[in-house]
Structures are given as structure tokens and as C-alpha cells.
N, C-alpha and C positions, 0 to 999 in steps of 0.2 A: 355464542361464545362470549364470555365476559370481556370487557375492554382491557382490564388488567392482565388477563390471561393472554390476550392477543399480543399485547406489548411484550410480555415475557417471552413468547415464542419468537417474536420479531427480533428481540435483542439477542437471543441465542443464535438465530440465523445470521445476524450481522457479525457476531463473534466468529462463527464458523467460516463465513465468507472471508472475513479479514485475515484470519489465520492462514488460509490458503493463499490469499493475495500477498500477504507480507513475505512469505517464503520466496515466491517468484520475484517479487519486486526487489528484495534484497539480493537475490542471485543475479539480477541484472544491474542494479545500481552500484554495488561495491566494485565489481570488476571494471565497469565503465569508469568509475571515479578513480580507481587505482591506475588505470591506463592513462587517463587524462592528466593526473597529477604527477606522472613520472618525471617530467623535466623540471619540476618546480624546485625552488630553493628550500621552501618550508613544506616538505612532503606531507607530514602528519596533519598540519592545519588545512592544507588544500584538500587532502583526502577526506577529512571530516566535512568540510564545507561542501565539496562537490557531491559526496554521498548523501548529505542531508538535502541537497537540492534535487538530485536525481531520483531519490527514493519515492517521493510522492508524485512525481511527474512522469519521468521516463519509465520507471519501474512499474507504475500502475498502468501506463499505456501498454507496456509489453505484456503484462498479465491480461489486460483486456483483450489484446489481439490473440493471445494464446487461448483464452477461454472462449471467445466468440468464434474463433475459427476451428478449434480442435475439440473443445469440450462443451459444446452448446447444450447438450442434454443435461448437464449439471444444473442449469438454471431452473429446471422444472421442480427440483427439490425446494429451492428458495421461493419460487412462485406459489408453491403449496403453503408456505408460511406467510403468504400475502406480502412478499417483498418483491418489488419490481427491479429490473436490471439497473435502471438509472439510479434508483434509490440505494441499491447495494453499492454501486461505485461512488456515489456521493458520500455515503457514510465512510467508505474505505479511504477516500481522499481526505476527509476531515481527520480521521484517526491517524493517517500517515503524516499529515501536517503536525498534529499534536505530538507524535513520536519523534519527528525529525527536528522540530524547533529547538529543543535543548541542545542537540548536537551542533546545530547551526550557531547558536549563541556561544557554545563552548569553543567553537573554532575561532571566534573573534577574540577570545582571551588567551589563546595559546601563543 
């Protein structure tokens, strides 16, 4: 298989994995941030800041626990695309940081 074609398959696999990871991470991060920011004077600013911090860390950890405990067979699909588990989570963490950084910066200016 050509090198360019391998990378094309890997990039698609990263996208599919991140799409599933993002949904679960957001489902964990936003309610946790909303509950934590309840007693705050500036609720919106703290909600954005906490959600931007929880999304790449706690949300990704919750998704990892869910997938590793309950949906382990899902990784065989990604392994066939020559993507390892550590590699998938490293790329997801970097993409989560890239997505949450603008919200973190925005919360500083509100």
C-alpha cells in the first residue's frame, strides 16, 4: 500500500474516532462545568472556562473509560487502519485542546 494512501486512511480513522469521542466528552464536560459554576458570580465566564478545561481532560478520560470497559471491540476497526489505541487518544487530546483553546481565551475577555 502506498504511503500517501495509508495516511489518508489513518486521517479518516482519526476523524471517526474523534467524532465519537467529542460527543461523549462534551456530554460529560458541560454538565460538570455547569454544576461547578452554579455558585459563581459570573456564571457564563466560569461556565466557558470550566468547560474548556474539562473537555480535553475529564471528558476524554470519561470517554476512554467508557470505550475501554464497555466497547473494547470497537478498537479492532481502528487497528485495521494501522492506528494504535495510544495514538488515537493522543490525536484526540490534541484536537480537543485545539477546539477548547478559543473558548478558554474567550472566557478571559468576557
